[in-house]
C-alpha positions in Angstrom: 119.2 131.4 75.9 122.8 131.0 76.7 124.4 129.3 79.6 126.2 131.7 81.9 129.6 129.9 82.5 130.7 132.5 85.1 127.9 130.8 87.6 130.1 128.9 90.2 129.5 125.2 90.7 127.5 124.2 93.7 129.8 123.4 96.6 130.2 119.7 97.4 127.7 118.4 100.0 129.2 117.8 103.5 127.2 114.8 103.9 123.6 113.3 103.7 121.1 115.2 105.8 118.1 113.2 106.5 115.2 114.6 108.7 114.2 111.4 110.5 111.2 113.2 112.0 109.8 113.9 108.8 110.5 110.4 107.5 108.9 108.9 110.6 105.8 111.2 110.2 105.7 110.2 106.6 105.5 106.5 107.4 103.1 107.0 110.0 100.5 108.9 108.0 100.9 106.5 105.0 100.1 103.7 107.4 97.3 105.5 109.1 95.8 106.5 105.7 96.2 102.7 104.6 94.6 101.5 107.7 91.7 104.2 108.0 90.9 104.5 104.2 92.6 102.4 101.7 92.1 98.8 103.3 88.5 99.3 104.7 87.2 100.7 101.4 89.1 98.2 99.3 87.7 95.3 101.4 84.4 96.6 101.1 84.7 96.9 97.1 86.3 93.3 96.9 83.3 91.9 99.1 80.8 93.7 96.9 82.5 92.8 93.6 83.2 89.1 94.7 79.7 88.2 94.3 80.4 88.4 90.5 78.3 89.7 87.6 75.1 90.9 88.9 73.1 91.4 85.6 71.7 89.2 83.0 71.2 86.2 85.2 68.0 85.4 83.4 68.8 86.3 80.0 70.1 83.6 77.7 71.0 85.9 74.6 74.7 85.2 73.6 75.6 88.9 73.7 74.8 89.2 77.5 77.1 86.2 78.0 80.0 87.9 76.2 79.4 91.2 78.2 79.1 89.2 81.5 82.5 87.6 80.9 84.2 90.7 80.0 82.5 92.4 83.1 83.8 89.4 85.4 87.4 89.9 83.9 87.2 93.6 84.8 86.3 93.0 88.3 89.0 90.4 88.7 91.6 92.8 87.4 90.0 95.7 89.7 90.1 93.4 92.7 93.9 92.3 92.0 94.8 95.9 91.4 93.4 97.2 94.9 94.9 94.2 96.7 98.5 95.1 95.0 98.0 98.7 95.9 97.6 97.9 99.5 100.6 95.5 99.6 102.4 98.4 97.8 101.6 100.6 100.5 102.7 98.0 103.3 106.0 97.8 101.5 106.6 101.5 101.4 105.9 101.9 105.1 108.0 98.8 106.0 111.0 100.3 103.8 110.6 103.9 105.4 110.9 102.2 108.9 114.0 100.1 107.5 115.5 103.5 106.3 114.8 105.3 109.7 116.5 102.5 111.7 119.5 102.4 109.5 120.0 106.3 109.7 119.5 105.9 113.5 122.0 103.2 113.8 124.6 105.0 111.5 124.0 108.3 113.7 124.8 106.1 116.9 127.9 104.7 115.5 129.1 108.2 114.2 128.5 109.4 117.7 130.3 106.6 119.2 133.2 106.9 117.1 133.2 110.8 117.9 133.1 109.9 121.5 136.1 107.6 121.2 138.1 110.1 119.6 137.3 112.7 122.0 138.2 110.3 124.7 141.6 109.5 123.1 142.6 112.9 122.4 141.8 113.7 126.0 143.6 110.9 127.5 146.3 110.1 124.9 144.8 106.5 124.5 146.0 104.7 121.6 143.3 103.1 119.2 142.7 99.3 119.7 145.3 97.3 118.0 144.1 95.6 114.7 144.0 91.7 114.7 146.5 90.2 112.4 146.5 86.6 111.0 149.0 84.2 112.4 152.2 83.8 110.2 152.2 80.6 108.3 154.4 77.9 109.6 157.8 77.5 108.0 
């Protein structure tokens, strides 16, 4: 298959377009799913598995002890994985909220700058003077 060099390049983007309502909904859905399903089920599983190995308590055979140790290690890893997964979801929700707020702040700043420009053009006002450092003594 040959590349068609006659295809025009994509026009450069005019800016970043973020749908804050979608981001807000995503964070809310993730938070709700975590609180309603993940955390309660993870807590129940941790409580069930925290009791440890439930088989072979009356058996003294060496092979059973090895299997118990392996099963115990698996339970510990499963509990650690569940807990880390729940923490990861919390970090994603917190991150989405930070992104939302930063985009809202940037939008507010842009609106404020646009309002200043409109006012300055309408009234002929000059931009605020830049502060300059005092000259060093001679």
